[in-house]
C-alpha positions as CSV (number, residue, x, y, z in Angstrom):
1,M,0.3,4.9,-21.6
2,R,-2.0,6.7,-19.1
3,Q,-5.5,7.9,-19.9
4,A,-7.4,10.3,-17.7
5,R,-10.7,12.2,-17.6
6,R,-12.0,14.8,-15.2
7,L,-15.0,13.9,-13.0
8,N,-17.5,16.4,-11.6
9,S,-16.4,17.0,-8.0
10,G,-19.2,19.3,-7.0
11,V,-19.5,23.1,-7.1
12,G,-17.2,24.8,-4.6
13,S,-15.7,21.6,-3.3
14,G,-12.1,22.8,-3.8
15,R,-11.2,19.3,-5.1
16,S,-10.3,18.1,-8.5
17,C,-11.1,14.5,-9.3
18,C,-9.7,12.4,-12.1
19,A,-10.5,8.9,-13.2
20,A,-7.4,7.3,-14.6
21,S,-6.6,4.0,-16.3
22,S,-3.1,2.7,-16.2
23,P,-1.6,-0.5,-17.4
24,R,-1.1,-3.1,-14.7
25,S,2.4,-4.3,-14.2
26,T,1.5,-7.7,-15.6
27,G,0.6,-7.3,-19.2
28,G,-1.0,-4.0,-20.2
29,H,-4.5,-4.6,-18.8
30,L,-6.1,-1.3,-17.7
31,S,-7.0,-0.8,-14.1
32,P,-9.5,2.0,-13.4
33,V,-8.6,4.3,-10.5
34,S,-10.3,7.4,-9.1
35,V,-8.1,10.0,-7.4
36,C,-9.2,13.3,-5.8
37,M,-6.8,16.1,-4.9
38,A,-7.2,19.3,-2.9
39,K,-7.0,22.5,-4.8
40,G,-3.4,23.3,-5.6
41,E,-2.1,19.7,-5.6
42,T,-0.8,18.2,-8.8
43,A,-0.6,14.7,-10.0
44,G,3.2,14.8,-9.6
45,S,2.9,15.7,-5.9
46,P,2.5,13.2,-3.1
47,A,-1.3,13.9,-3.0
48,E,-3.2,11.8,-0.5
49,I,-6.1,9.8,-1.9
50,R,-9.2,10.7,-0.1
51,S,-12.0,8.4,0.7
52,T,-15.6,8.9,1.8
53,F,-15.3,6.3,4.6
54,P,-14.0,7.3,8.0
55,A,-10.5,5.8,8.6
56,V,-11.5,4.8,12.2
57,D,-13.9,2.1,11.0
58,R,-11.6,0.6,8.4
59,P,-8.8,-1.9,8.8
60,A,-5.3,-0.3,8.5
61,V,-2.6,-1.6,6.2
62,L,1.0,-0.3,6.5
63,V,2.8,-0.4,3.1
64,V,6.6,-0.2,3.5
65,D,8.5,0.1,0.2
66,D,11.2,2.4,-1.0
67,E,9.5,2.7,-4.4
68,P,6.9,5.4,-4.3
69,S,5.1,3.9,-7.3
70,I,4.6,0.6,-5.5
71,R,3.2,2.4,-2.4
72,L,0.9,4.4,-4.6
73,L,-0.4,1.3,-6.5
74,C,-1.1,-0.4,-3.2
75,R,-2.7,2.6,-1.6
76,I,-5.1,3.3,-4.4
77,N,-6.2,-0.3,-4.8
78,L,-6.5,-1.1,-1.1
79,E,-8.4,2.2,-0.4
80,L,-10.8,1.3,-3.2
81,E,-11.4,-2.0,-1.3
82,G,-12.2,-0.1,2.0
83,F,-8.8,-0.3,3.8
84,D,-7.1,2.7,5.4
85,V,-3.5,2.8,4.1
86,L,-0.4,4.1,5.8
87,E,2.8,4.5,3.8
88,A,6.4,4.3,4.7
89,G,9.5,4.7,2.5
90,T,12.0,3.9,5.2
91,L,12.1,1.6,8.2
92,A,12.2,4.6,10.5
93,E,9.0,5.9,8.9
94,A,7.5,2.3,9.3
95,R,8.4,2.2,13.0
96,A,6.7,5.5,13.6
97,A,3.6,4.5,11.6
98,A,3.4,1.2,13.4
99,A,3.6,2.9,16.8
100,S,0.9,5.4,15.9
101,R,-1.9,3.0,14.9
102,D,-3.4,-0.4,15.4
103,L,-2.6,-2.3,12.2
104,S,-4.5,-5.1,10.5
105,V,-1.7,-6.0,7.9
106,V,1.8,-5.0,7.1
107,L,3.1,-5.2,3.5
108,L,6.8,-5.0,3.7
109,D,9.5,-4.9,1.0
110,L,12.4,-7.2,1.8
111,R,15.0,-4.7,0.7
112,I,14.4,-1.0,1.7
113,G,17.5,0.9,0.6
114,N,20.4,-0.5,2.5
115,E,18.1,-2.1,5.2
116,T,16.2,-5.3,5.3
117,G,12.6,-5.7,6.2
118,S,13.3,-8.8,8.3
119,D,14.7,-6.5,11.1
120,L,11.4,-4.6,11.2
121,V,9.4,-7.9,11.3
122,R,11.3,-9.0,14.4
123,E,10.5,-5.7,16.1
124,L,6.8,-5.8,15.1
125,H,6.5,-9.4,16.4
126,E,7.8,-8.3,19.8
127,R,5.5,-5.3,20.1
128,K,2.5,-6.5,18.1
129,P,2.7,-10.3,17.8
130,R,-0.8,-10.7,16.2
131,V,-0.2,-8.3,13.2
132,P,0.2,-10.4,10.0
133,V,3.1,-9.5,7.7
134,A,3.4,-10.1,3.9
135,F,6.9,-9.7,2.4
136,V,6.9,-8.0,-1.0
137,T,10.0,-9.0,-2.9
138,G,11.5,-9.0,-6.4
139,S,13.8,-11.8,-5.5
140,A,13.2,-15.3,-6.9
141,E,14.3,-17.0,-3.7
142,I,13.5,-16.3,-0.1
143,G,16.6,-16.8,2.0
144,P,16.8,-18.8,5.2
145,N,17.1,-15.7,7.4
146,V,13.6,-14.5,6.4
147,D,11.9,-17.8,5.8
148,G,9.1,-18.2,8.4
149,L,9.1,-14.6,9.5
150,A,6.2,-13.6,7.2
151,D,2.7,-14.9,6.9
152,A,2.6,-14.4,3.2
153,Y,4.9,-13.4,0.2
154,L,4.1,-11.3,-2.8
155,R,6.6,-11.5,-5.7
156,K,7.2,-8.4,-7.8
157,P,5.7,-7.8,-10.2
158,F,2.4,-8.8,-8.6
159,T,-1.1,-8.6,-9.9
160,I,-3.8,-6.4,-8.3
161,D,-5.8,-9.5,-7.6
162,A,-2.9,-11.1,-5.8
163,L,-2.4,-8.0,-3.7
164,L,-6.1,-7.7,-2.7
165,S,-6.5,-11.4,-2.0
166,T,-3.4,-11.6,0.2
167,V,-4.3,-8.5,2.2
168,K,-8.0,-9.6,2.6
169,R,-6.9,-13.1,3.7
170,L,-4.5,-11.7,6.3
171,A,-6.9,-9.0,7.6
172,A,-9.5,-11.6,8.2
173,R,-7.4,-13.4,10.7
């Protein structure tokens, strides 16, 4: 169940804001979120979540997952904590995003369609050896081919607290 209410976004701003509460993936607790969209965007479109902080001054997190809902969940919560978030739904998109920006942390799904995140980690370590990586996985076991490649692991479903503490810890390195 999703509850939402409109917020006053200012006269003539061209933006519609909405505060929403949605159940977390771990038990029905409500997590408040504020989302602002430009005029003409709808909640069903891939609207970017805007922030009042300049992206230049914020640590950047790349979220790579083929599930749009996981990327959105990470984006909203990380932006509320002051991170700039880049999203990628494929490894090709992730490579382009990693090349375009200095990253503080990479959150990477182990399985992205038919590809594996471990290939991207090896490439990232060659080009950007200091960028910490956290694997996000629904698998109960981490196989030997990926063990030791990542700095942290988040198991799906993860709590918002686990997401935030993992990213903050890795960004502080």
